[in-house]
Structure formats: structure tokens, C-alpha cells
C-alpha positions in Angstrom: 84.2 150.3 -57.0 87.4 151.3 -59.3 88.6 149.0 -62.1 92.5 148.4 -62.2 94.3 147.4 -65.7 96.9 145.6 -65.2 99.3 144.7 -68.4 100.6 141.2 -67.1 99.1 137.9 -66.1 101.8 137.1 -64.0 102.6 136.4 -60.1 101.7 140.1 -59.1 98.5 139.9 -60.7 97.4 137.0 -58.8 98.9 138.2 -55.7 97.1 141.6 -55.9 93.5 140.2 -57.3 92.2 139.1 -53.8 93.7 141.7 -51.5 92.9 144.5 -53.9 89.3 143.3 -54.4 88.8 143.3 -50.4 89.6 146.6 -51.2 86.8 147.7 -53.5 89.1 147.4 -56.8 88.5 145.1 -59.2 92.0 143.6 -60.9 91.1 143.1 -64.8 94.1 141.7 -67.1 94.3 143.6 -70.2 96.3 141.2 -72.6 99.2 143.3 -75.0 101.4 140.9 -76.5 102.0 137.4 -78.4 98.6 138.0 -79.7 97.0 139.9 -83.0 95.3 143.0 -82.2 92.6 145.0 -84.9 93.5 148.5 -84.5 90.1 149.7 -85.5 88.2 147.0 -82.7 89.5 147.7 -79.2 89.7 144.4 -77.6 88.1 146.3 -74.1 86.0 148.7 -73.1 88.2 151.5 -72.4 85.0 152.9 -70.6 85.4 150.2 -67.7 89.0 151.1 -66.5 89.7 153.4 -63.8 93.5 153.7 -63.8 96.5 151.5 -65.1 98.7 149.5 -62.7 102.3 150.0 -64.3 102.9 151.0 -68.0 103.1 147.9 -70.4 106.8 146.6 -70.5 106.9 146.3 -74.1 106.9 150.0 -74.7 105.9 149.4 -78.5 102.5 147.4 -77.8 101.9 149.3 -74.5 101.6 152.4 -76.4 98.4 150.7 -78.3 96.9 150.1 -75.0 97.6 153.1 -73.6 95.6 154.6 -76.4 92.5 152.3 -76.3 92.4 152.5 -72.5 93.2 156.5 -71.9 93.8 155.9 -68.1 96.2 157.1 -65.7 99.5 154.9 -64.5 100.6 154.5 -61.1 103.7 154.6 -62.7 103.7 155.7 -66.4 105.4 155.3 -69.7 108.4 158.0 -68.6 108.7 156.1 -65.0 109.1 152.6 -66.7 111.4 154.1 -69.6 113.4 155.9 -67.2 114.2 153.3 -64.5 114.6 150.7 -67.5 117.6 152.7 -68.4 120.2 151.9 -65.7 123.0 154.9 -67.1 120.4 157.2 -66.8 119.4 156.3 -63.1 123.1 155.6 -61.9 123.4 159.3 -63.2 120.5 160.9 -61.8 121.6 159.7 -58.3 125.2 160.4 -58.5 124.1 164.2 -59.6 122.1 164.0 -56.2 124.9 162.9 -54.2 123.4 159.1 -53.4 125.9 156.6 -53.6 126.5 154.0 -56.7 128.6 151.8 -57.9 131.7 152.8 -60.3 130.2 152.4 -63.3 131.4 153.3 -67.1 128.9 153.7 -70.4 129.8 152.7 -73.6 128.0 153.6 -76.0 128.8 151.4 -79.7 130.7 151.5 -81.9 133.9 152.2 -79.7 137.1 150.9 -80.6 139.3 148.2 -78.3 141.3 150.9 -77.2 138.3 152.5 -75.5 137.2 149.5 -73.9 140.8 148.3 -72.3 141.1 152.0 -71.0 137.5 151.8 -69.1 138.5 147.8 -67.8 141.4 149.6 -66.3 139.7 152.3 -64.5 138.5 149.4 -62.7 140.2 146.3 -60.1 139.0 143.1 -61.6 136.9 141.2 -62.0 134.2 143.7 -63.6 130.5 143.7 -64.1 129.1 143.8 -68.0 125.6 144.5 -68.4 123.2 145.6 -70.7 122.0 148.9 -70.5 118.5 148.4 -70.6 118.1 144.6 -69.8 116.0 143.3 -66.9 116.2 139.9 -65.0 119.9 139.7 -65.3 119.5 139.0 -68.6 122.9 139.3 -70.7 125.1 140.4 -67.1 128.4 138.9 -67.2 131.7 138.7 -65.3 135.0 139.6 -66.5 138.4 139.1 -64.9 141.1 140.1 -67.5 140.6 142.4 -70.2 141.2 139.2 -72.9 137.5 138.1 -71.3 135.7 141.6 -71.5 136.5 141.7 -75.1 135.1 138.7 -75.8 131.8 139.6 -74.0 132.1 142.7 -75.8 132.3 140.9 -79.4 129.2 139.6 -78.7 127.4 142.8 -77.4 129.1 144.3 -80.7 127.1 141.3 -82.7 123.6 142.3 -80.9 124.7 146.1 -81.9 125.4 145.6 -85.3 122.2 144.8 -86.2 120.1 148.1 -87.4 116.9 147.5 -85.7 118.8 147.1 -82.2 117.3 150.3 -80.2 119.8 150.6 -77.2 123.2 150.1 -78.7 125.2 150.8 -75.3 126.2 148.8 -72.3 127.5 149.4 -69.0 131.1 148.3 -66.9 131.0 148.5 -63.8 132.9 147.7 -60.3 131.9 143.8 -58.6 131.5 144.0 -55.4 132.1 140.3 -54.1 130.3 139.1 -51.2 127.8 142.2 -50.8 124.4 141.3 -49.5 121.6 142.1 -52.2 118.2 144.1 -51.3 115.2 144.7 -53.1 113.3 147.4 -51.2 109.6 148.8 -52.2 109.1 152.3 -51.7 105.5 153.3 -52.9 104.4 157.0 -52.9 107.9 157.9 -51.0 107.3 155.4 -48.5 109.1 151.9 -47.1 106.8 149.1 -47.4 109.3 146.4 -47.4 112.3 144.3 -48.3 113.5 141.1 -49.3 117.2 139.7 -49.2 117.9 137.6 -52.4 120.6 135.0 -51.5 121.5 132.1 -53.6 120.6 128.7 -52.6 124.1 127.5 -50.2 125.4 124.4 -52.8 125.0 126.8 -56.0 128.6 128.5 -56.9 126.9 131.7 -58.7 126.9 135.1 -58.4 124.0 136.8 -59.6 121.3 136.8 -57.2 118.5 137.6 -59.7 114.9 135.8 -58.4 114.4 134.6 -62.0 117.3 133.3 -61.7 117.1 130.9 -59.0 117.7 133.3 -56.2 115.8 133.0 -53.1 113.7 136.1 -52.2 113.2 136.3 -48.2 111.6 138.8 -46.2 113.4 141.2 -43.7 113.1 143.8 -41.0 115.8 146.6 -43.0 117.6 148.8 -41.1 116.4 152.2 -40.8 119.3 153.8 -42.6 118.5 151.5 -45.9 115.2 152.4 -45.7 115.8 156.0 -45.8 118.1 155.6 -48.5 115.8 153.9 -50.6 113.0 156.3 -50.0 115.8 158.8 -51.4 116.0 156.8 -54.7 112.0 156.8 -55.5 112.1 161.0 -54.7 115.0 161.6 -56.7 113.8 159.9 -59.6 110.0 160.7 -58.9 108.8 157.3 -59.7 105.3 156.4 -57.4 105.9 152.5 -57.0 109.9 151.1 -57.3 112.0 148.5 -56.6 115.1 149.6 -55.4 118.5 147.3 -55.4 120.7 147.7 -52.4 124.1 145.8 -52.1 125.8 146.2 -49.0 129.2 145.5 -47.9 130.9 146.0 -44.7 131.8 149.1 -45.7 129.9 150.2 -48.3 126.1 150.5 -49.9 125.3 151.2 -53.1 122.0 151.7 -55.1 122.8 149.0 -58.2 119.4 149.2 -60.3 115.6 150.3 -60.0 112.9 148.6 -61.3 109.7 150.8 -62.0 107.7 147.7 -63.0 108.3 145.5 -59.9 106.8 141.7 -58.8 104.6 142.0 -56.1 106.0 139.3 -53.7 103.5 137.1 -51.1 102.0 139.6 -48.3 104.5 138.5 -45.5 106.7 140.2 -46.9 105.7 143.8 -46.6 104.6 146.1 -43.7 100.8 145.1 -42.4 99.0 148.3 -44.1 101.0 147.1 -48.3 97.7 146.9 -49.4 95.8 149.5 -47.8 98.6 151.9 -48.8 98.7 150.6 -52.7 94.8 150.6 -52.6 95.2 154.5 -51.8 97.6 155.3 -54.4 95.2 153.5 -56.9 92.1 155.9 -55.9 94.4 158.5 -55.5 95.9 158.4 -59.5 91.7 157.6 -60.9 90.4 160.5 -58.9 93.3 163.0 -59.8 92.3 161.9 -63.9 89.1 163.2 -63.0 89.7 166.3 -61.4 
């Protein structure tokens, strides 16, 4: 039996533990945040683990976990950081000829004229989003330039703080009434998808599950499956969630997530856990050769 280190004890950990145990992979939580760690006394036995699931989301504390464990990760630090950089993802996909929403990266500090010029590129409203947050945190919609400048005022306050690492944000076209899919790709192949919907009585527009949207398993169209697989290959990320926005006349890749939540098994292809176990075993075996 092989042992897999998982940094976050969340829904994914609980859901994967039993199916992987059935496939001779022990899933063990390795805590890394919101507690104190003696750097001269590792809190877990590094010889116990054969592989890690995905590199911890808090990369500073994650570096300590990585140093203690010295294991290969299914998604390593480079994959996690690359996917988190929304602008980099969109730039790489655009260069590869894949469809992405019209987007402007703003690197602070800039003056109001530059922000206004960026707004004028789009039809209103526009979406404003931090470049490196997840779960829809900080994403807003601006219907006019005054509203945009007000949102940017708050962004500027955060960016004025000297220790803020990422001082960039995106201004992006808004696609009304788009259907929102999260498509999962493992080792270059489609393994499942969900449609993210808000409750019918909700007068909102962000479809993040962590903000109250429902994720319903869907039988995704073949062309959308192939698009998500191309995204994964272009970014060279082994296990990735690809967010697609689909309107009657367009499909765009909105974001990616290299630390995707694993949903209920019913929302994936029947052999999902067999394929995940095979990837974990391959990662562990490659490190030993």
C-alpha cells in the first residue's frame, strides 16, 4: 500500500479517503497552517509518504511541508502557482489559440486615465477581479467608469500595503447569461464536469459553489471536453479544473484551478478513482526511478 499526503482536510480529503483505500492508497492529512511548527522537529515522519496530492495553497507554509516530506506531488508548486495567476493562464491560452474572454491586466500603481482607457475597451458592465484569489473572493461587476474607479479605490488600498505580494487585477468582459461549467481533466483526459447554477430565486451572477451555487453533474458535449483537455495540455497541469463559460455563440476558458475540489463520485466518469489511483502510483514510482 502507498501513502498519499494531503494538506487540506476538506471535502476532497473526506471524499477521496475511502475510494483510494479500496485501491491500496492510504490518504493521510498533513496539517500545515493555523498552528505552530517547530522547524527542527518535523511533525510527521517523512519516510511514511510516497507522494503528495497537490502542493499546499499557502505557498510559504507549503514550502515547509515540502521540505519535511520531500515527496513528488501530483500537482507541484509550479502548477499551483501558474494556475493561480489568472492573467498568466489567459495569456498562455490566448497564445495557444484557445478562446478566452477579452481581458486587461492592470499592474498597480496606475493613474485613473489608464483605468478609464481600459474600461473604454469594453461594453459595460465589466468584471473586476484580483489576479490571484480563488473562490470568487473580491470579484465585482462595474456598470460605469465611476463604479469601476470606486472598486479600484478599494483595490488600491490593499495594494498600498507594502507586504502585498500581488499588486495586479483584471478588467474583463462580462458574458451575461453564460452557462458555467467546471470541467475536470486528469492526466490529459476528461474525467467529469459539473454545471454551476445559482438557486432560481437568487438575484446574483457569480456561480462559485463556495458562494452558494449548486454543482450538478452533466454529460458534457464532446467539443467542450476536448477544449478542456487542450487547456490542461497547454498549461501542463496533471489534474486541473477548467472553468468554461458557454453562451449561444461563444465558449471561453474563464479560469483554471490546480487545487480543484473533488466532488461526489456520481459527478465523474465511472473509472475516475481508478485513474486517479494510477496517476498517484505513477508519480510515486517516477520519483523512485
